[in-house]
C-alpha positions as CSV (number, residue, x, y, z in Angstrom):
1,X,-15.2,129.4,373.5
2,X,-15.4,129.5,377.3
3,X,-13.3,132.1,379.1
4,X,-12.3,131.3,382.6
5,X,-11.5,134.0,385.1
6,X,-7.8,134.6,385.9
7,X,-6.7,132.9,389.2
8,X,-6.4,135.1,392.2
9,X,-2.8,135.4,392.9
10,X,-1.6,135.4,396.5
11,X,-0.4,138.7,397.9
12,X,2.3,138.0,400.4
13,X,3.9,141.0,402.2
14,X,7.3,139.2,402.0
15,X,8.8,135.9,400.8
16,X,11.9,134.1,401.9
17,X,13.5,131.2,400.1
18,X,13.3,127.7,401.6
19,X,17.0,127.3,401.4
20,X,17.6,130.6,403.2
21,X,20.4,131.3,400.7
22,X,20.6,134.1,398.3
23,X,19.4,133.3,394.8
24,X,19.9,134.9,391.4
25,X,16.2,135.1,390.7
26,X,14.0,138.2,391.4
27,X,11.1,137.5,393.7
28,X,7.5,137.4,392.4
29,X,4.5,139.6,393.2
30,X,6.5,142.9,392.7
31,X,8.5,142.4,395.9
32,X,11.6,144.4,396.1
33,X,13.8,141.5,397.4
34,X,13.8,138.3,399.3
35,X,13.1,138.4,403.0
36,X,15.8,137.3,405.4
37,X,13.5,136.9,408.4
38,X,13.3,133.3,409.7
39,X,9.5,133.2,409.7
40,X,6.7,133.9,407.1
41,X,5.7,132.7,403.7
42,X,8.1,130.7,401.6
43,X,9.3,130.3,398.0
44,X,11.1,127.4,396.4
45,X,13.5,128.4,393.7
46,X,14.3,125.0,392.2
47,X,17.9,124.1,391.6
48,X,19.1,122.0,388.7
49,X,19.0,118.3,389.4
50,X,21.9,117.7,387.0
51,X,19.7,116.1,384.4
52,X,18.1,117.9,381.4
53,X,14.5,117.6,382.6
54,X,13.5,117.7,386.3
55,X,11.3,114.9,387.5
56,X,8.7,114.7,390.2
57,X,11.3,113.2,392.5
58,X,13.7,116.1,391.8
59,X,11.0,118.7,392.6
60,X,9.8,116.8,395.7
61,X,13.4,116.7,397.1
62,X,13.4,120.5,397.3
63,X,10.0,121.1,398.9
64,X,9.3,121.0,402.6
65,X,6.6,118.8,404.0
66,X,3.6,120.9,405.1
67,X,3.7,119.2,408.5
68,X,7.0,121.0,409.2
69,X,5.6,124.5,408.7
70,X,3.2,126.7,410.7
71,X,-0.5,126.6,409.8
72,X,-1.6,129.1,407.1
73,X,1.9,129.4,405.6
74,X,2.0,130.1,401.8
75,X,4.5,128.1,399.8
76,X,5.2,129.3,396.2
77,X,7.3,127.2,393.7
78,X,8.8,129.2,390.8
79,X,8.6,127.6,387.4
80,X,12.2,128.1,386.2
81,X,15.3,126.5,387.6
82,X,17.7,128.9,389.2
83,X,20.4,129.8,386.8
84,X,23.7,128.0,387.5
85,X,27.2,127.8,386.2
86,X,29.5,130.4,384.9
87,X,28.3,133.8,383.7
88,X,28.9,133.0,380.0
89,X,27.0,129.6,380.3
90,X,24.1,131.4,382.0
91,X,24.1,134.1,379.3
92,X,24.1,131.6,376.4
93,X,22.0,128.9,378.1
94,X,18.2,128.5,377.9
95,X,15.9,128.7,380.9
96,X,14.8,125.3,382.0
97,X,11.1,125.3,383.0
98,X,9.4,122.8,385.3
99,X,5.9,121.9,384.4
100,X,3.2,123.4,386.7
101,X,1.7,119.9,386.9
102,X,4.8,118.6,388.5
103,X,5.0,121.5,391.0
104,X,1.3,121.3,392.0
105,X,1.5,117.5,392.2
106,X,4.3,117.8,394.7
107,X,2.4,120.3,396.8
108,X,-0.6,117.9,396.8
109,X,1.6,115.0,397.8
110,X,3.1,116.9,400.7
111,X,-0.3,117.9,402.1
112,X,-0.7,121.5,401.0
113,X,-4.2,122.7,400.3
114,X,-5.9,125.6,398.4
115,X,-3.5,124.9,395.5
116,X,-3.3,127.3,392.6
117,X,-1.1,128.3,389.7
118,X,-0.7,131.2,387.3
119,X,1.7,133.7,385.8
120,X,2.6,136.6,388.0
121,X,2.2,139.8,385.9
122,X,4.7,141.7,387.9
123,X,7.7,139.3,387.3
124,X,6.5,137.0,384.5
125,X,7.2,134.0,386.8
126,X,5.1,130.9,386.2
127,X,4.0,130.0,389.8
128,X,2.4,127.1,391.6
129,X,1.3,127.6,395.2
130,X,-0.4,126.0,398.2
131,X,-1.1,126.7,401.8
132,X,-0.4,124.7,405.0
133,X,-3.7,123.6,406.5
134,X,-5.1,125.8,409.3
135,X,-7.0,122.9,410.6
136,X,-5.5,120.5,413.1
137,X,-4.3,117.2,411.7
138,X,-6.6,114.2,412.6
139,X,-5.3,111.9,415.3
140,X,-3.9,108.6,414.1
């Protein structure tokens, strides 16, 4: 059996959420909290689309196009939907996971590069990530 090396996880100094709003999910990478600064690396904590299983369109609707972000920006998409609803419903409910293939496909479609995925040992989050290109876009 072939053993593959573990992916190298990014090591951001801070992460802010794309929505800029507070979320009920702990940040990955052992970070103490979400950053509130308006610049820097980003994380998408997916919100429930209202259906049982999120689709590619549901994920894509929550991810910014790479052309709108500064070059070199890291974007991380967490694999579980943000808990929603009343406290009792969250406590009794199951965590809804979004397939890593959907998340990385969205990153690819929006022009991110150096894509990766893996489980963060510090938080247990299943992560997908990509970087905004540092190269200038080709002229049309």
